[in-house]
N, C-alpha and C positions, 0 to 999 in steps of 0.2 A: 306482699301486697294483698294476697287473698286472706291471709291471717288477719290483717288489719281491717279488711272489708267486712268480715263476718260479724263482729260485734256491732258495727255501724248499721248493719241491716236490722238487727234486733232493736237497737235504740232509736233508729229512724222510724221503724214501725210503731214503737212505743209512743212516739210523739205524733205521728200522722194519724193513727186510729182515733184518738180523742179529738184531733183537729176536725175530723169529719163530723163530729158531734158538737162542734163549736167550742171545744175545750182546749186549753193550752197546758199540756203536761210538761213541767220542767223538773219533774221528780225522778226521771229515769236513773239518775246517778244513785240515789238512795235505793230505788227498787232493784237495780242490778246488784248492788252491794249485798243486800239481804239474800237475794236469790243465789248468788255465787257462794255465799257463806253456807247456806243450807245445802246446796249441791255438794260442797266439800264435806260437810258433816255426814250426810247420807252415804256419799261415796266412800268415806273412810271406814264405815261400818258394813260394807257390802262384800267383805272378803268371802263369805260363805255362799254368796249368790252367783248364779251364772250371769254372763254379760247381758243376755236377753232380758234379764230382770233388773240387774244392778243399774244399767245405764238409764232405762226409762224411769226407774224409781228416783234416781238422782235428778233427772230432768224435771220430773213432776214436783219434787221438793223445791227446786229452784223457781219454777213457775209459781208455785204456791206462795213462796216467800215474797216474790215480787208483787203478786196479786194482793197479798195482805197489805203491803204498804200503799199500793194504789187504791185499794178499797177504803182505807182510812180517809184519804183525800176525797174519794168519791162520795163517801157517806157525809162528810162535812159539807160538800158542795150540794148534794141532792136534798138533804134534810135540814141543813142549817143555813144554807145560802152563802157559806164562806167561799171566797174566790179561790179557784183551784190553783192559780199561780202562786198565791201566798201559801196555801196549804202545802203544795208540792215542794216549794223552796225550803220551807221550814222543816219539812220531813227529811230533806236531805241532811240538814244539820243534826237533827235528832238521831237519825240512823247513824251518822258518823260518830256522835258521842256515845251511843249505845254500843257500837262495835268496838270502841276503845275500851270500854268497861268489860265487855264480853271477852275480848281478846286477851285480857290480862289473865283470864282463867282457862281459856281453851287453846290459846296458841302454844306451840312448843316452847320449851324453856329457852329464854333469851333469844327468841325468834319473833318475827311478825307474821307468821303464817301457821296454818293448822297442820295437823298430821297429814301425810300423803294419803290419797285415796287408794282403794284396793285396785289391783290390776284388772279385775273384772269390770270395773266401772270406767276404765279409760277408753277414750275414743281414738281410733287409729289415725295416723298421719296420712295425708294424701300421697306422700312419697311411696307408700306401700304399693299403690297402683300406678303411680306416675314417677318413674325413676328420675325424670328431669327435675322434679321438685325436691330432690335429696337435700337435706339440710333446712328445708322450709318448715316453719311451725304450723302451716296450714293443715287443718285436720277435718274430720268428717262433720264437724259442727257447721261447716259451710253449707253442706247439703241440707242440714236441718234449717238453717237460716232461709235458704231459698224456698224450702217446702213451707215454712211458716208464712213467707211473703205471698206465696201462691194461695195458701189457705185464707190469708187475710183478704186478698183480692176477691176470692169467691164469696167470703162472708159478707163483705161490704157491698158487692155488686149483685149478688145472686140470691141472697136470703132475706127473709122477712125482718129478722133482727137487724141486718145491715141496712135495710130500707128505713127502719125506725131510727137508726143511728144517723143516717143522712138527713132524714126529715127534721130531727131535732137540731142538727147543725144548720140547716137551711133557715128554719124559723121555729123556735121553741113554742111561741104562742100558737102558731098554726098547727103544730104537732099536738099540742095539748088539746086544742079544740077538736081535733080528729080522734081523740081518745087515747093517744099515746102518753104513757107515764114518763114525763120528761125526767123526773128525778131518778127513776129506775134506769133509764138509758144512760144518764150521766154517770151514775154509780157503776154500771156495767162497763162503760167505756174506759174509765180510769182503772178499774180492776183488771180488765183485759190488757190494757197497756202495761200495767205492772207485771202481769204474767209473762208477757213477751219480753220485757226488759230483764226479767229474772232468768231468762234462758241464756243470757250472756255468759254465765258460768260454764256452759257447755264448751265454749271455745277456750277459755283460759284454764279452768279447773280440770275438766275431763280430757281436753285435747292437748294441753300444753304443759303447764307447770305441775298439774296433778295435785294441787293444794290451793286453798284460798290464801291470798297474801294481802295484807293491809295496804290500801292505796293502789291496788292493781289496775284500776280502771283508767286512771290518768285523764279524767274528764270526758270519757267516751259518752256518758249520759248527756252531757251538754252538747257535744258534737252532733248528737242525734237530732237536735233542733235544726242545725244547718242541713243535715241530710234530708229531713222531712220537708224543709222549705224548697230545697233544690228539686226534690222528687215530686213537688206539687201535692204532697200529702196523699199520693197514690202508691199502693204497695209495690207495684212493679217499677214505678218511678224511683221509689226508695232504693231498690236494689241497684239500679243504674247510678244513682247519686252516691250510694255507699261505695261503689266501685271507683268513682271519681275521687272521693275523699280518701279512700284507702290507698289509691295510687299516689296522691299528693303527700300523704303522711309518710309512706315508705320512701318516696322521692326526696323528702326533706332530709332523711337520714343519709341517702346516697350522695347528695350534693352539699352536705353540711360543711365539708372542708373547703368548698369553693365559694359558697354564698351564705349569708346569715340564714339560719333556719326560720326566722320570723318572716322571710319572704313568702313562705308557704301560707302563713296566716293572712298576709296581704292578698295573695292570689285567691285564697278561699273567699275572702270578702268580696273581691272583684267579681268572682263567678256568681255569687249570690245576688249582688246588686245588678249584674247584667241580666240575669234570668228574671228578676223582679221587674226591671225596667222594660224588658222586651216582651213580657207576657201580654200586655194589652195589644201591642202591634201584631203579635203572632195570632192572637185570638181574632182580631179584625180581619186578618188575611185569610184565616180558615173560614170565617163566616162569609166573606166575599166570594170565595170559591164554591162554597156550598150553595 
């Protein structure tokens, strides 16, 4: 459950951060794919580096790869006015096609994955410190995901750049009137979202399989949309929502022999609809008590 929760935190943040700027990022799937691929490439060539260098270098490569894909959509939105939903969806398909071509040259012979990363670039399993988690794929990437969520909360709520992000999301025209460059904020928001999505590779590549595998994400990027919605586009809410969906995802495997796995999809939809429907009532109750 913790293993499945970890990438959902990253993809949920990748959707929620642009939402605070009034943007809808549906490109986390492509962003995390490029990020994980570059994470694996750097990790595979880090044999001569100590872990203190190899791991951060692989993480930076993953974040940079995701940021590049996000920046493309951000640039088209900021300076050409192209809608970010169309941009990010199309980039998902473009990335998929590019990876098929690149994989033909860089994947191991007759395989759909890259060469294994160096031992120095691997993240330890949580079972090293918690014997009760023996056999679990959960790894130190979980700590990174929580740290990124806390950093995102501080950025959005406590910094000037975060204020500009929220101002653009609240009213682009008012933000522009006050001197904020709306285009730059939009570009930055999507690039930052891509960087966060690119860190998904830390969980799968550095902490689990130790290589990039074609199609490894299984739709995690799109599931990030549900996580962001349930988390109300708030970083700490995203962590809680990711835990809920991680539990549901793992639970689907546990009860698959008893009930259809599609029941989890239905339950997920019910949760999202319930939260959306209850939000106005909860808001009025809070305001009444205040």
